[in-house]
N, C-alpha and C positions, 0 to 999 in steps of 0.2 A: 477441538479446533478443526480437525480434518472434516468433520461433518458440516461445519459452517462453510468451509471452502467448497465442499461439494454442492451445498444448497445454493451458494452464490454464483457458481460458474454459469449455469444457463442464463441467469439474469444479466450478468456482465457481458456474456457473448452476444446475447440478443440485442442489448442496448448498444454495444459496440458496432454491430452490423447496421442497426437502424440510424446511428448517429454519424455515419461517415461524412455527411455533408458539413458538419461543424463539431468536430471532436473536442475542440478547446472549450466551446461554450457548454457542451454536455458535461465535460469533466468539471467545470466550475460549479454548475448546479448540483451535480452528483456529490461533489465534495461537501457542499453545504448540507445536503440531505443526509450524508453519512454522519456529519457532526451532530445533527439533530437526532438521528437514529441512535446515537450513543448515549444521549441524555437519559439518565435514570428516571426522571420525572415523566418524560414523554413515553418511555417504555412502560412505566407503571400505569399511565393513563390508557395506553393501548391495550394493556392486559386486563383492564377493568371490564368485566362483562356488561356493565351498564353503558359503556361508551360504544357507540356504533362506529362502523368503519368510516362513515362520512364525517363523523365528529373528529376522529383521529386524523383523517385527511385534512380537514379544515384547520385543526390545531397545527399540524406540521406545516401546512401552507402559510399560516399566519406567522409562525416562528421564522420560516424562511424569508417571508416578506419583510419582517422586522430586522433580520440580520443582514440580508442581502440588499435592502433598500430598493427592491423591485419585486414585481409579481412573479409567482411561480410560472415558468413557461408551460405551455400546453403539453409538450412532450414530457416534461418532468412530472406534471400532474398525472398523465396517463400511466407513466412508469410507476409512480408512487401508488396509484390505485391498484395496479397489478401486484405490486409487492404486498400491499395491505390485504388484498383479496385472498392471498395465499398465506397470510400470517407470517411474513418474512421480514418484518421491520427490523429485527435484531441483526439481520444479515446485511443491512445497508453498508456498514463500514467495510465489510469483506467484499461486497459487490464493487464498491469504489476502488478498493485496492486491486482487484482483478481487472477492472476496466483500465486502470492506469498501466498495469503490466501489459495488457494487449496494445494499448496506445504506444507505449515505449517500444514494444517489439516491432510495431509497424513503422515507427520512426527510426528504427535501427539503433536505439539507445538501450543499454542494459543498466540495471541498477546493481551497485556493489555495496555490500555491507563489509565494513572494515573493522577488524578487532585490533586494538593497539594497546601496548603496555603503558603508553604515555599519551596525553592529549595531542591531537593533531588539528591545527587550525590554520587559517589564512593561506599564505603562499605554500607552506608545506603540504597542505591538503590539495591544493591545485596541482602541485608537482606530482603528488602521489596519484591523482586522477590521470595525469598524462602518462605516467609509467604503467599504470594498470590498463589504460586504453591500448597501449602498444602491446602489452603482454597478452591481453585477451583478444586483440585484433578487432576491436569494435569500439564505438563511442560509449563511454561510461559516465555515469554520474554516481557519486558516493551518496547513497541513501542515508546512511547513518554511520557514525563512528562509535563503537562500543568499547568501553574500558575493559581491558583484560590483563591485569597485572601478572597473571600466571605465565604470560608469554615471555616475560623477562625483558625482551627488546624486540624490535622489528615489528612487522605487521602480518596479519592473516586476512586476506580478502576473499570473500565469497560472492561469486556472480552466478546466479542460478544454481546449477549443480557442480560448477567448477570452483576449485579452491587454489589459491596462490598463497603459499605459506613461507615467509622469510623470517619467521620468528626464531629467536634463540632457542626456545623450547623445542621447536621442530628440528632444529639442527642438532641439538643434544640427543633427541630421540633417534635421529638418523645415525649419529655416531655410536650410540648404544647398540642399535641393531647391527651395525657393521662389526662392532667389536665382539658381539656375542654369537655371530653367525659362524 
């Protein structure tokens, strides 16, 4: 997985720099291309030695046009051509993820992944976002909530390389460490 992230980084950074005029539109077509780039049938077709790069480009463009109900923008076509020229179609989902991370960073928004022993929805999730935003001193959006029954209770939030852990499991481990020290 780290290899794919390394491959995707220069593409996402270059696209991010080139798309400063309209990041939202670029994010929209990039997300659509990333979905197409995950499709096993498209990947199989692209891997077929009988299929030319132009045929793969045409296939992806036609799938895009069918799903997005509009033509593939010129910038998207040029970007896709560069990706295909270098045999990096499989990296499209990771490129999109890294592009969104760069966009969020520029917007001053961080993504949080929350682990919880119990499901969190609705107002409780909104309240948790507000608490985490104060704790991490930045605007946050909860990217996903992952069920983690081993936490017993409470939550564990990960924002980048920072962790905020109020779980019962963490408290018990802290008590154990204090008692055995």
